[in-house]
N, C-alpha and C positions, 0 to 999 in steps of 0.2 A: 610606341614613347619610352621604349626601355631606348632605342636604337639613336633616338636624341637625345637622351640624358648624355650618352657612352661620349656620344660629341661633341655636348658642350662639356662634358668633363673633361675629354682627352684633349679637349683643343686647346688648355689652358696651356701655356709653353712657358712661362716663366713663373718666377714668385710671386704670389699675390701679399693680401694685405689683411693674414690669418696674425694674429700677435701669434708666437712665438710661445714656448708650454717656458713657461718661468717656474724652474726645475730650482731649490734654494731648503738647507741643510736646515733640519727645527732648533736646532745648537748654534751658539755661537764660536765652539772649539772645529780644528773640522771633523767631517764624520768617522766614525771607525765602523760604518755597515750599513744596507741598504736603507734600512725604515727609518733613517735620522732624516731624511729629505724627503719633500714634499712635491707637486708634480703639478701641473694641472692635467681636470680631465677632458672630455669633447664639449663644455656649456663651459669654462673656461672655471668650474670651482675647483677648490686648492683638494689637493688629496695625500694626505699622508701614508708612505710606504708602509708605514710600522701596523697597516690593512693588513699587508700579507709574512706580517713577521712569523718564524718556524715554519714559514715554507720556502720547497724551492721554485724558482725562479728563474726567468729566461727573458733575457731584456732587449731588444733587441730595434731598429731602426729600421723603419721600411718606406717601402712607393710603392704606388700602385702604379706609371709604367715604364717599373725595369724588367731590365732579363730573368731577376730572380726573385720576380714575383706571384709565382706558378708556386713557391714555397710554401706560399700561406697554407696548400694540401695542404703540405705535410706538417706545418704547424696545428692547423688545427686536427688532426690526426692522433700528433703526440700528445697533443696537451687532451684532448678526450679520453687518451687513452691510461694518464695518470694524472689526471686531475683530479679524480676523488681519495688520490694516493696524498695531493700537497702535496702539488704542481701546478704552477699560475705560467705563463706567457705574458709580459710584459709590452705592447704593441706602442710602435712612438714614432709616427710618420716624422719625416725627414727630408724636405726640399733643398737639399745642399748640395746634391748631384745631378747637372745638368735639370732641375728641375721635377725631375721627377715624380712628385708626391703633391698634384698641384691642386687646386678648389678646397674648397671649406672643408671644416671637418668633419660636418653632417656630407657632405659628397664622397670622403672618402671610404668612411664607414656605410653606405650607402653598398659604396663601388664594393667593398670587402662584404660583407655581410650576405649581398645577392650576390654576387660571382666563385666565395672560396669559404660562404657560412662561416663563419670568426664568429667563436662567442667569446675569446677571451678577451681581456679589459683591454680596449684603443686609447691614449692619450689623447690631448690638444698634441698639432709638432712641436719638434724644437731644432734647434744646433746642435751636432753630434761633433761639431769645429767649429778652431779659429775663436776670435776674441767672443762670439757672440754663442759662446756653447753652452748648451746649460752646466749650471753645476752637476747636476750626477754624472754627466757625461765626463764630463772634468772629470770625477773620482771613479767613474770608472776606467778609467785610461788612465790616471795613475797607478790603479791596481794587475789587469793586465796595459801594460804602457804600447801606444802609438795612436800616431790618428787613426779615425779611419776611413777608411780606401773607400767606403763604396756601399749603397744600403745591403742590409740585411744583416750585418754582423750583430754576432749573438752577445751576450754574456750570461754564463749559466752564475748562480747564487746559492751556497748549500744554505740551511735551517738554520744559520748563524746568519746568518745576510749577508759573507762573504764572496768575493768574487771569487771564483775556482776553478773558471775557464775559460777560454775568450775563442767566440767561432768565424772563422770569416766567413764571405756571403758564396763564396766555393768550396766550401769543406765536406765530406758527408757525414749525410743526414743521421744516419743508420749511427755511426762515430759519436753524435753529438745525442742520440738517445742514448745509447748505452752509456754516456757520462749520466747523463740524467735519471735513467733508471739506477746508477752509481750513488747516486744523492737520497733518494730516496730508500 
């Protein structure tokens, strides 16, 4: 059964019809911090990021068929280590890079929980670049400039909701963990 699911899940090589995450600021003015955004969860319900106010956050665009996908192991380890100190990872699947996040939210979430045992919040797919980039990612890239080059780009957010660091997919995970620890 697992092999059949994996074959079905990984046979999808093109973007699917899943609605992209519609992240919008909760205020009319430009957002001052991450807490002013709403995102869609995996069921399509709106979630205000103010829910995470006062926590250190790591926002990451992910994919299940990427060479960096094994980073889920490190991300889960870091989350388990620091979550009781007020740290959360916000996972946003993104299918913009060679269609490496195919499938529905449920397929992606099941794959990540079954294979990497993730327990941090995972949201609906979104775009990180281009005309359809989510407002959240437009804001993140304004704070730490540059288009997202690939999956597993990470933004570190302090307890006040400000972007303090950006880590590219090939960044050293130990350096990232040290930066997280410094914010805690």
